[in-house]
C-alpha positions, 0 to 999 in steps of 0.5 A: 492546499499548500504543501505545509497543510498536506504534511500536517494532515499526513501526520507531519511526515512524508514517506518516499518509497523506492520503486522496488519497495512499492512493487514488493508491497503491491505484489505481496498484497496481490498474493494475499488477495489471490490466496483469499479468493482461492480459499473463498471459491473452494469453500 
């Protein structure tokens, strides 16, 4: 696939995340998943 075709599939926009923002998002989701698993195991 060409780059143009990929950008059309992605809605025509390309998002470049800085590494710090990517780490922040992944850590937040890990905290949420960890909290949910604790709730599940304690229930």
